[in-house]
Each structure stands twice: as C-alpha cells, then as structure tokens.
C-alpha angles and dihedrals in degrees: 000000000000121000093019134112125236129193119241125217094218134114099234103023125061111170139037133179141152144204133184092292111032148021108222124199122187136188089219133068115256124190097204140019094248089062091046091049091051091051090073089073095052104040110145143104094329095048134019115210126186122194124196115189111229090224090059095057113111100178146339122223140181141164115235089224093059138060094219124090130186133225115208114199143153118251125217091278092053095252118140114245133183127213120189117213131195117189118208089229104051091191088071094057098091096041089048093051094043092051092055091043089054090055089053097041091236124172123226122241127183125200130171111246123244111264093217103065099051089042092055091046092050092046089052091052090048091052090049089054090052091049092047091049091053092048091046090050089054091051091051092050091048089051090055087058094049098262108127123190114237118188124204135188128026116015090358091146093060092044092051090048090054091046090052091051091050092049090050092051094050127213097292098053091039089058092044093052091043090051092051091051091047092050090049092050091047090051091049091051091051093045092050089049091051093043108037120193130242121247111218118198129185114198 
C-alpha cells in the first residue's frame, strides 16, 4: 500500500497516499505517488496539501458499519487532532489502515459501540426528513397558488432544480415520497439499534 495513490470520496480532497514517513492528502487528483509527494512543495491557492507525519500518529479507528475511518495524531504543538478519511473504494479501507498500523507496530482492539449515540443520530436524521417533507409540501402548495420559490446565492442552481421537482410532484406526491423516506430512515435507526456496530482501534 505504500508509495501509491488512492482516490478519496470527499468534496474538497481527492487523493491520499503514504510512505514510511508521511501520510499526504491533496485537494487535487494525482496519478502516482511521486506527483503527490512533489505537491508538498507547491501547496497554495491552486492546491491544498496536508501532511501527517507517521511518527505523530497515535491511533487509527473505524466503525465496521461506516466507510469513514479516523487518524488521531499530535500536531506540532503536541495537541491531539483527528482527521476523518473516506476512500472512494471502501474495500481498501481495512488494508490501508492495517498497512499504516504495521508501520507503527499498533495492536488491534475491538469494542461494541454504544447503542445510544447512533440511535440519537439516526433519530435526528429522521426528524430532519420529516421537517424537510413538511417544508416541501408547503412549497408545493404555494406553487399551486402561483408562488414559485426562487433561490439566490451559493448553489442556487441546485436549490432551484429541487424546488422545480417539488413543484412538479405536487403536495400529495411530495408527502408520499417524504413518508417513504421517513419510514426507511426510521427502520434504519431501529435496525442499527438492534445490531450495533463494532469499533476497531489500532494503537
């Protein structure tokens, strides 16, 4: 896994790779590790590059129910920081973590996650879906009376596209689709509560 590049499934970061000394994360796509390594010298407005020294890493952690994993390390001031990583190919997550753990000589620990935290998070997401459905229903009703939503500013194109879709569906279908999504999210929350994940830590 060393001296290779891996795609990231993140909005502002595209490539990650590591060698014996550093983990390097770039906002640009790099085809090979030599290019990624060279990017450290030209980090600026056109490209953001983050370097984490291997020696500073304290632990790596992930939940087997999630694609993300976290790198815990000490910065130059000795403060503990955490960086969450999401690889584009989730099947590479465990080999990637194990390769870095081998460099550090870490041991693997497994602990069942608390049921409460993921339950509260999933309930919160479900309630947001209910709130969004109610707001969307109001937009659809307003559209029937000639009041059309018009977004401005950042991501206005996407917002107007969503508003157009909601207006096309009408209030009834908006509520039906919202209800289906809410039921699915509620089922997922219940299923996660009944089948908690395992937190794996290498340290």
